[in-house]
C-alpha positions in Angstrom: 54.3 82.8 87.6 56.1 83.1 91.0 54.6 85.9 93.1 56.5 85.4 96.3 58.2 88.8 96.2 55.0 90.6 95.4 53.2 88.7 98.2 55.9 89.6 100.7 55.9 93.2 99.6 52.1 93.4 100.2 52.6 91.9 103.7 55.3 94.5 104.5 53.1 97.3 103.3 50.2 96.0 105.4 52.5 95.8 108.5 53.6 99.4 108.1 50.0 100.6 107.6 48.9 98.7 110.6 51.7 100.2 112.7 50.8 103.7 111.6 47.1 103.1 112.3 47.9 101.9 115.8 49.8 105.1 116.5 47.2 107.3 118.3 49.0 110.5 117.3 49.5 109.5 113.7 47.0 112.1 112.3 47.8 114.8 114.9 51.5 114.9 114.1 52.7 117.7 111.8 56.2 118.4 110.5 56.8 122.2 110.4 59.8 124.1 109.0 60.5 127.2 111.1 62.9 130.0 110.5 65.7 130.1 113.0 68.1 133.0 112.6 69.5 132.9 109.1 68.5 129.2 108.6 65.6 126.9 109.1 64.8 124.0 111.4 62.3 121.2 110.9 60.3 120.4 114.1 57.5 117.9 114.9 54.4 119.2 116.6 51.2 117.5 117.9 48.0 119.4 117.4 44.4 118.7 118.5 43.3 118.9 114.9 43.7 115.8 112.9 45.4 115.8 109.5 42.4 115.0 107.2 44.7 114.8 104.1 46.9 112.3 105.9 43.9 110.2 107.0 42.5 110.3 103.4 45.9 109.1 102.1 46.0 106.3 104.6 42.5 105.2 103.5 43.6 105.3 99.8 46.7 103.2 100.7 44.6 100.6 102.6 42.2 100.4 99.6 45.1 100.0 97.2 46.6 97.3 99.4 43.3 95.5 99.5 43.1 95.6 95.7 46.7 94.2 95.5 45.9 91.4 97.9 42.8 90.5 96.0 44.8 90.4 92.8 47.5 88.3 94.4 45.4 86.0 96.6 41.9 86.1 95.3 38.6 87.2 96.8 39.0 85.4 100.2 42.1 87.5 101.0 40.0 90.7 100.5 37.4 89.5 103.0 40.1 88.4 105.5 41.8 91.8 105.1 38.5 93.6 105.8 37.9 91.5 109.0 41.5 92.2 110.1 41.1 95.9 109.5 37.9 95.9 111.7 39.7 94.0 114.4 42.5 96.6 114.4 40.3 99.6 114.0 41.7 102.6 115.9 38.9 104.8 117.4 40.0 108.4 117.9 38.6 110.3 120.8 36.0 112.9 120.1 37.2 116.5 120.3 35.5 118.5 123.0 33.0 121.1 121.9 34.4 124.6 121.8 32.2 125.8 124.7 33.4 122.9 126.9 37.0 123.7 126.4 36.5 127.3 127.5 34.7 126.8 130.7 
């Protein structure tokens, strides 16, 4: 069976996930719909609080991609993917304690 298209799809998904993970504001960005007069407007905001649901969805997507790569390439691909993920790990800065931010 020829799996070239499936392999390429897995590569493209991995590239998109990696680009998102490298974006330091990825989990701080929120899309908000606001009322403006008689209509609405969709606006993007950055908040200090991270989007935990978005982070969980990213983790699930990475796990699903790892499973897909393992199915397509075998066990070695899974180990390689884990090493690559560690090399590209994004470390988010710690939030300041509430008391520090007030004074």
